[in-house]
N, C-alpha and C positions, 0 to 999 in steps of 0.2 A: 390220731383218729381213733385209736382204741379207747383212749381216755374219754373222748367226746361221746363215743357210742356207749360207753359204760353208763353215762348220764342219760343219753337218749338213743336207744337202739334203732329208732326210726328216723334219725337225722339224715336226710338224703344227701346233703352236701358232704358229710363225713364219709358216708358209704361210697359215694361216687369218687371222691378224692382218694380214698383208700384203694379203690379199684384202679385208678390212674397210677398210683404209686406202685402197686403190684405189677401193672402192665409195664411200666418203665423199668422195673427190676427184673423183667422177663419171667414173671410168675403168672402165666395166663390162667391157670386153674383158679388161683385165688382171686385174680382180677374178675373173671367171669362170675365167680360166686358173689363177689361184692356188688357187681352190676345187677345180678338177679335179685339180691336183697333190696336194691333200690326199686326195681320193677315190682317187687312184692308190696312195697309201700305205695307206689304210684306207677301203674303199668303204662301210663300215657306219656311219660317223659321221653321226648323224641331223641335227645342226645344220648340217653342211656340205652335206648334200643339199638342205636348205631354202635355204641361201645360193646354191647353184649354180642351183637352179630359179628363184630370184628374179632373178638376173643374166641367165639365159637369156630370161626373159620381158621384162626390160628391153631386151634386144638384139633382141627379136622372133625369136629362134632357136627356132622352134616345135618342131623335132624334139628338141632337147635339153630344152626345157621339158616336152615330153610324156614324155620318158624319165625325167627326175628326178621329175616329178610322179607317174608310175606307181609308181616305187620308194617314194616317200613314202606314197602311198595304200595300198600293199600292207602297210605297216608301221604304219598308224594303230592306236593303242592299245597298241603295244609299249612296254615299259619304257624310259624315257629319251628317247623321241621327242618333241621339242618343236618345233612348227611355228608360225611367226607367223600369227596369225588372218587377217590381210588376204591373205596368200599363198594360203591355202586358197580364198579367194573367186574366184581366177582359174581354178579348176578346177571342172568340173561334177561335184562329189562329193555334192551334196545337203546339206540343212541339218543332218542328224545328224552328218555328218563335220565340218562347219564348227564345230558346237558342241563336238565332241570335241577338235578342234585348240585351240580357245580355252580349254577347261577345262585341257588338258594344259599349255598355255603359262602360264596363271596359276598352276597348281599347282607349276610348276617354279620359281617365284619364291621367294626366301628368306622364311621366316615372320617376320612382325612382330606385335607385340602389338596387339590390338584395343582402342581407346579406348572405355571404357564410360561410360554415363550419358547422359541426355537433355539437350538444350540448355535453357537457362533461358527463361522466358517474357518477352517484351519487348512493348513497345507496337506495334512493327512486326515482321512476319516477316522474318528475316534470310536472304537468299538469296545464295550465293556461286557464281560461275562460275569454274571452273578450266580454264586453257588455256595452251599454249605458243605460241599464235598470235594474241595481242593485238598485231598488227602488220599490215603490208601483206601480206595472205595471204587466201585465199578465206574462211577462218573469220572473221578479223578484219573483213574487208570486209562480211561478212554480219551479224555481231552488233553492230556499232557502233550501228546504229539501234535494235536491241533495248534496249541500255542507255539510249538517249535516250528511248525511248517507255515505259519502265517507269513504273508509278505509284509515284513516290517518296514520296507521302504515306502509302501503305499498306505499302510494302516498303522494307527497308534493303538496298541492293544493293552487293555486294562483287565486285570483279574481281580474282581471284587469278592472277597472271601467273607462268608457268613459263619464259617465253622472254626473250630479250634485247630491249632497247629499240632499235628500228631508226630512231627519230626521225621516223617517218611521221605523217601527218595522222590515219591510222586509229588509231594508238596514242594520240595526243593526244585524239581524240574519245572513246575508251573511258575513258581516265583521267579526263576531265572529266565524263563522263555518269554514271559510277559514283559512289555515295556514298563508297566506300572503294576505293582501288587498292592492292593488296598485291603486292610483288615477292618471290616465293619461288624465284627462279631460282638463287640461290646457296646455298640451304640443303638439307640432306639430307631424304629423305622422312619420317623420323620427326619431325624438327624442323618441317617444313611441316605435318604432320598435327597436331602439338601446338599450333602457332600458330592453326590453324583451329579447333581444339577450344576454345582459350581465348577466341576471338572469339564463341563461343556461336552458331555458325551453325546455323540450323534445317534448311535444304535446301542440299546441295552438288551442283552440276551439273557433270558432266565433259564438256567440249567436245572432248576428244581421241579418246576410244575407244582403239584400238590403233594410232593413226597415229604418225608420227615426232614425237618430243618428248614422248610420253605418259609419265606417271609414275603408273602404276596402283597402285603400292604405297601412295601417299597415300590413295587411295580404300579400299584393303583394310583400312586401320586404322580405318575408320568414324569420322572426326572430326565427323560430323554425324548426327543421327537418321535423316535421309532422304538 
């Protein structure tokens, strides 16, 4: 990105992607600076407003967080404005605005075919839990005992993992407690949905919501009746 910007310092794609890279490297100051450079070129870019607001909140830069938040709030409902749902929760905008942000975020995702048909009837109800956090993580730490305490005589329990194996005791506990442990981390969303559909899952439970690592597109294809 530095090489691209040396050729064209106003290339918003390079500035934005450089900001994303700094964000993922946990350098929020440099990320915010990159996003602000994007906005200096074009102050109307809705995704960058959300990126800048997120980094300002991360840095506890309340004046900038308030400024970018107010700009986003004033444009809610505008065509093309897509705001990460969890970002909206940091602002006192009310539930209607939060729902509007979430709907716009999901609507902006590419359309995928919906898998039709009901699951087959089995002796035991098939329940699958979908998560990127079957590891040493607050979610993994919380749900390990859930898998262990399930009534396996009445339910067939699947753990569908979207994350990498961190080698932790938490991941081992979940893998051992589930009747079936499925690694979907390296396949595309359509392939993951088709695999779940072929397993004839009755109930698919999403443990991610809109948090980091979520793959909402799998759920949008309806690979299970519920």
